[in-house]
PDB file as gemmi writes it, atoms N, CA and C in Angstrom:
CRYST1    1.000    1.000    1.000  90.00  90.00  90.00 P 1                      
ATOM      1  N   MET A   1       1.181  -1.317  -0.487  1.00  0.00           N  
ATOM      2  CA  MET A   1       0.274  -0.175  -0.194  1.00  0.00           C  
ATOM      3  C   MET A   1       1.064   1.180   0.124  1.00  0.00           C  
ATOM      4  N   ASN A   2       0.482   2.581  -0.698  1.00  0.00           N  
ATOM      5  CA  ASN A   2       1.471   3.350  -0.623  1.00  0.00           C  
ATOM      6  C   ASN A   2       0.369   4.877   0.454  1.00  0.00           C  
ATOM      7  N   ALA A   3       0.668   5.745   0.705  1.00  0.00           N  
ATOM      8  CA  ALA A   3       1.068   6.852   1.252  1.00  0.00           C  
ATOM      9  C   ALA A   3      -0.670   6.768   1.673  1.00  0.00           C  
ATOM     10  N   SER A   4      -0.707   7.168   0.182  1.00  0.00           N  
ATOM     11  CA  SER A   4      -2.241   7.858  -0.272  1.00  0.00           C  
ATOM     12  C   SER A   4      -3.125   7.534  -0.024  1.00  0.00           C  
ATOM     13  N   LYS A   5      -2.651   5.875   0.976  1.00  0.00           N  
ATOM     14  CA  LYS A   5      -4.145   5.251   0.904  1.00  0.00           C  
ATOM     15  C   LYS A   5      -4.018   5.011   2.131  1.00  0.00           C  
ATOM     16  N   THR A   6      -2.933   4.853   3.103  1.00  0.00           N  
ATOM     17  CA  THR A   6      -2.899   4.511   4.551  1.00  0.00           C  
ATOM     18  C   THR A   6      -2.484   6.339   5.058  1.00  0.00           C  
ATOM     19  N   HIS A   7      -2.138   6.869   4.690  1.00  0.00           N  
ATOM     20  CA  HIS A   7      -2.151   7.696   5.828  1.00  0.00           C  
ATOM     21  C   HIS A   7      -2.881   9.097   4.735  1.00  0.00           C  
ATOM     22  N   GLY A   8      -4.789   9.032   6.159  1.00  0.00           N  
ATOM     23  CA  GLY A   8      -5.722  10.002   5.818  1.00  0.00           C  
ATOM     24  C   GLY A   8      -5.863  11.031   5.790  1.00  0.00           C  
ATOM     25  N   TRP A   9      -7.156  11.534   7.099  1.00  0.00           N  
ATOM     26  CA  TRP A   9      -7.123  12.917   7.327  1.00  0.00           C  
ATOM     27  C   TRP A   9      -7.456  12.112   9.203  1.00  0.00           C  
ATOM     28  N   VAL A  10      -7.817  11.070   9.784  1.00  0.00           N  
ATOM     29  CA  VAL A  10      -7.433  10.678  10.949  1.00  0.00           C  
ATOM     30  C   VAL A  10      -5.682  10.839  11.455  1.00  0.00           C  
ATOM     31  N   TRP A  11      -5.396  10.018  10.572  1.00  0.00           N  
ATOM     32  CA  TRP A  11      -3.709  10.078  10.278  1.00  0.00           C  
ATOM     33  C   TRP A  11      -3.486  11.362  10.362  1.00  0.00           C  
ATOM     34  N   ALA A  12      -3.709  12.524   9.855  1.00  0.00           N  
ATOM     35  CA  ALA A  12      -3.134  13.992   9.759  1.00  0.00           C  
ATOM     36  C   ALA A  12      -3.684  14.168  11.215  1.00  0.00           C  
ATOM     37  N   TYR A  13      -4.531  13.825  11.181  1.00  0.00           N  
ATOM     38  CA  TYR A  13      -4.608  15.022  12.640  1.00  0.00           C  
ATOM     39  C   TYR A  13      -3.881  14.380  14.114  1.00  0.00           C  
ATOM     40  N   ARG A  14      -3.862  13.264  13.575  1.00  0.00           N  
ATOM     41  CA  ARG A  14      -2.772  12.794  15.071  1.00  0.00           C  
ATOM     42  C   ARG A  14      -1.954  13.063  14.665  1.00  0.00           C  
ATOM     43  N   LYS A  15      -1.363  13.245  13.999  1.00  0.00           N  
ATOM     44  CA  LYS A  15       0.101  13.733  13.918  1.00  0.00           C  
ATOM     45  C   LYS A  15      -0.132  14.847  14.140  1.00  0.00           C  
ATOM     46  N   ILE A  16      -0.605  15.808  13.875  1.00  0.00           N  
ATOM     47  CA  ILE A  16      -0.867  16.811  14.671  1.00  0.00           C  
ATOM     48  C   ILE A  16      -0.683  17.467  16.183  1.00  0.00           C  
ATOM     49  N   ARG A  17      -2.285  16.517  16.055  1.00  0.00           N  
ATOM     50  CA  ARG A  17      -2.000  16.766  16.989  1.00  0.00           C  
ATOM     51  C   ARG A  17      -1.009  16.226  18.166  1.00  0.00           C  
ATOM     52  N   GLY A  18      -0.452  15.615  17.561  1.00  0.00           N  
ATOM     53  CA  GLY A  18       0.152  14.365  18.277  1.00  0.00           C  
ATOM     54  C   GLY A  18       1.929  15.042  18.682  1.00  0.00           C  
ATOM     55  N   LEU A  19       1.858  16.441  18.122  1.00  0.00           N  
ATOM     56  CA  LEU A  19       3.169  17.874  18.117  1.00  0.00           C  
ATOM     57  C   LEU A  19       2.903  18.758  18.724  1.00  0.00           C  
ATOM     58  N   GLN A  20       1.327  19.075  19.896  1.00  0.00           N  
ATOM     59  CA  GLN A  20       0.849  20.091  20.620  1.00  0.00           C  
ATOM     60  C   GLN A  20       0.168  20.528  20.118  1.00  0.00           C  
ATOM     61  N   CYS A  21      -0.392  20.448  18.657  1.00  0.00           N  
ATOM     62  CA  CYS A  21      -0.840  21.399  18.737  1.00  0.00           C  
ATOM     63  C   CYS A  21      -1.754  22.035  19.102  1.00  0.00           C  
ATOM     64  N   THR A  22      -3.576  22.172  18.419  1.00  0.00           N  
ATOM     65  CA  THR A  22      -4.897  22.866  19.757  1.00  0.00           C  
ATOM     66  C   THR A  22      -5.751  22.168  18.539  1.00  0.00           C  
ATOM     67  N   PRO A  23      -6.513  21.364  19.011  1.00  0.00           N  
ATOM     68  CA  PRO A  23      -8.190  20.713  17.703  1.00  0.00           C  
ATOM     69  C   PRO A  23      -8.236  21.487  16.745  1.00  0.00           C  
ATOM     70  N   LEU A  24      -8.209  22.558  16.564  1.00  0.00           N  
ATOM     71  CA  LEU A  24      -8.940  23.103  15.783  1.00  0.00           C  
ATOM     72  C   LEU A  24      -7.755  23.469  14.614  1.00  0.00           C  
ATOM     73  N   THR A  25      -6.629  23.957  14.544  1.00  0.00           N  
ATOM     74  CA  THR A  25      -6.080  24.075  14.462  1.00  0.00           C  
ATOM     75  C   THR A  25      -4.993  22.255  13.208  1.00  0.00           C  
ATOM     76  N   SER A  26      -5.326  21.425  13.814  1.00  0.00           N  
ATOM     77  CA  SER A  26      -4.968  20.148  14.161  1.00  0.00           C  
ATOM     78  C   SER A  26      -5.680  19.557  12.607  1.00  0.00           C  
ATOM     79  N   ALA A  27      -7.131  20.256  13.420  1.00  0.00           N  
ATOM     80  CA  ALA A  27      -8.681  19.634  12.203  1.00  0.00           C  
ATOM     81  C   ALA A  27      -8.412  20.397  11.251  1.00  0.00           C  
ATOM     82  N   TYR A  28      -7.630  22.086  10.805  1.00  0.00           N  
ATOM     83  CA  TYR A  28      -7.561  22.359   9.533  1.00  0.00           C  
ATOM     84  C   TYR A  28      -6.432  21.677   8.963  1.00  0.00           C  
ATOM     85  N   ARG A  29      -5.973  21.843   9.868  1.00  0.00           N  
ATOM     86  CA  ARG A  29      -3.802  20.801   8.394  1.00  0.00           C  
ATOM     87  C   ARG A  29      -4.383  20.145   8.904  1.00  0.00           C  
ATOM     88  N   ALA A  30      -5.232  19.126   8.888  1.00  0.00           N  
ATOM     89  CA  ALA A  30      -5.377  17.665   7.891  1.00  0.00           C  
ATOM     90  C   ALA A  30      -6.328  18.187   7.342  1.00  0.00           C  
ATOM     91  N   THR A  31      -6.921  18.826   7.281  1.00  0.00           N  
ATOM     92  CA  THR A  31      -7.761  18.947   6.347  1.00  0.00           C  
ATOM     93  C   THR A  31      -7.297  19.139   4.639  1.00  0.00           C  
ATOM     94  N   LEU A  32      -5.979  20.110   4.708  1.00  0.00           N  
ATOM     95  CA  LEU A  32      -5.115  20.542   4.685  1.00  0.00           C  
ATOM     96  C   LEU A  32      -4.268  19.283   3.497  1.00  0.00           C  
ATOM     97  N   TYR A  33      -4.198  18.839   5.086  1.00  0.00           N  
ATOM     98  CA  TYR A  33      -3.305  18.113   3.594  1.00  0.00           C  
ATOM     99  C   TYR A  33      -4.172  16.561   3.286  1.00  0.00           C  
ATOM    100  N   VAL A  34      -4.765  16.648   3.278  1.00  0.00           N  
ATOM    101  CA  VAL A  34      -6.397  15.014   2.884  1.00  0.00           C  
ATOM    102  C   VAL A  34      -5.653  16.652   1.728  1.00  0.00           C  
ATOM    103  N   ILE A  35      -7.248  17.482   1.183  1.00  0.00           N  
ATOM    104  CA  ILE A  35      -7.864  17.621   0.131  1.00  0.00           C  
ATOM    105  C   ILE A  35      -6.173  18.469  -0.736  1.00  0.00           C  
ATOM    106  N   ARG A  36      -4.840  19.064  -0.260  1.00  0.00           N  
ATOM    107  CA  ARG A  36      -3.950  20.076  -1.069  1.00  0.00           C  
ATOM    108  C   ARG A  36      -2.638  18.116  -1.300  1.00  0.00           C  
ATOM    109  N   GLY A  37      -3.012  17.819  -0.128  1.00  0.00           N  
ATOM    110  CA  GLY A  37      -1.292  16.615   0.509  1.00  0.00           C  
ATOM    111  C   GLY A  37      -0.124  16.749   0.719  1.00  0.00           C  
ATOM    112  N   ASP A  38      -0.578  18.689   1.686  1.00  0.00           N  
ATOM    113  CA  ASP A  38       0.067  19.727   2.104  1.00  0.00           C  
ATOM    114  C   ASP A  38       0.234  19.890   3.098  1.00  0.00           C  
ATOM    115  N   THR A  39       0.085  19.873   3.926  1.00  0.00           N  
ATOM    116  CA  THR A  39      -0.203  21.197   5.123  1.00  0.00           C  
ATOM    117  C   THR A  39      -0.023  22.723   5.505  1.00  0.00           C  
ATOM    118  N   GLY A  40       1.371  22.802   4.616  1.00  0.00           N  
ATOM    119  CA  GLY A  40       1.324  24.029   5.200  1.00  0.00           C  
ATOM    120  C   GLY A  40       2.712  24.354   6.176  1.00  0.00           C  
ATOM    121  N   ALA A  41       2.894  25.228   6.532  1.00  0.00           N  
ATOM    122  CA  ALA A  41       3.768  25.424   7.495  1.00  0.00           C  
ATOM    123  C   ALA A  41       3.666  26.322   8.318  1.00  0.00           C  
ATOM    124  N   PHE A  42       3.633  25.717   9.714  1.00  0.00           N  
ATOM    125  CA  PHE A  42       3.115  26.087  10.969  1.00  0.00           C  
ATOM    126  C   PHE A  42       3.777  25.754  12.051  1.00  0.00           C  
ATOM    127  N   HIS A  43       3.304  26.728  13.107  1.00  0.00           N  
ATOM    128  CA  HIS A  43       3.990  26.195  13.802  1.00  0.00           C  
ATOM    129  C   HIS A  43       3.166  26.576  15.688  1.00  0.00           C  
ATOM    130  N   ASN A  44       3.318  25.458  15.882  1.00  0.00           N  
ATOM    131  CA  ASN A  44       2.857  24.611  17.420  1.00  0.00           C  
ATOM    132  C   ASN A  44       2.853  25.321  18.126  1.00  0.00           C  
ATOM    133  N   ASP A  45       1.891  24.947  19.412  1.00  0.00           N  
ATOM    134  CA  ASP A  45       2.329  25.777  20.221  1.00  0.00           C  
ATOM    135  C   ASP A  45       2.611  25.574  22.017  1.00  0.00           C  
ATOM    136  N   VAL A  46       4.035  25.463  21.923  1.00  0.00           N  
ATOM    137  CA  VAL A  46       5.186  24.005  22.303  1.00  0.00           C  
ATOM    138  C   VAL A  46       6.151  24.883  22.490  1.00  0.00           C  
ATOM    139  N   SER A  47       6.387  25.419  20.829  1.00  0.00           N  
ATOM    140  CA  SER A  47       8.106  25.457  20.287  1.00  0.00           C  
ATOM    141  C   SER A  47       7.483  26.902  18.779  1.00  0.00           C  
ATOM    142  N   TRP A  48       9.017  27.658  19.163  1.00  0.00           N  
ATOM    143  CA  TRP A  48       8.021  28.357  17.556  1.00  0.00           C  
ATOM    144  C   TRP A  48       9.280  27.624  16.558  1.00  0.00           C  
ATOM    145  N   GLN A  49       9.177  25.683  16.783  1.00  0.00           N  
ATOM    146  CA  GLN A  49       9.330  25.560  15.926  1.00  0.00           C  
ATOM    147  C   GLN A  49       8.550  25.145  14.023  1.00  0.00           C  
ATOM    148  N   LYS A  50       9.376  25.405  12.950  1.00  0.00           N  
ATOM    149  CA  LYS A  50       8.341  24.743  11.945  1.00  0.00           C  
ATOM    150  C   LYS A  50       7.831  23.674  11.737  1.00  0.00           C  
ATOM    151  N   ILE A  51       6.201  23.781  11.230  1.00  0.00           N  
ATOM    152  CA  ILE A  51       6.487  22.550  11.117  1.00  0.00           C  
ATOM    153  C   ILE A  51       5.792  21.793   9.390  1.00  0.00           C  
ATOM    154  N   ARG A  52       5.959  21.387   8.762  1.00  0.00           N  
ATOM    155  CA  ARG A  52       5.140  20.859   7.730  1.00  0.00           C  
ATOM    156  C   ARG A  52       5.598  19.270   7.718  1.00  0.00           C  
ATOM    157  N   ILE A  53       3.912  18.843   6.943  1.00  0.00           N  
ATOM    158  CA  ILE A  53       3.246  17.535   6.051  1.00  0.00           C  
ATOM    159  C   ILE A  53       3.502  17.695   5.268  1.00  0.00           C  
ATOM    160  N   ARG A  54       4.242  16.398   3.847  1.00  0.00           N  
ATOM    161  CA  ARG A  54       3.557  16.932   3.194  1.00  0.00           C  
ATOM    162  C   ARG A  54       3.698  14.810   2.484  1.00  0.00           C  
ATOM    163  N   ARG A  55       3.216  14.481   1.613  1.00  0.00           N  
ATOM    164  CA  ARG A  55       2.748  12.976   0.507  1.00  0.00           C  
ATOM    165  C   ARG A  55       4.386  12.918  -0.098  1.00  0.00           C  
TER     166      ARG A  55                                                      
END                                                                             
């Protein structure tokens, strides 16, 4: 199986929540990931490290 079939909205949401982001930010970024294949650059609530998830 390739990544596009195994990495859907739930996977992206859990991954982003695991990075200490708020539920609203996680839901928004997971939706972007499913639609575009890229979350875009964003910061989490704990550090100012830039995060981006791509297919």
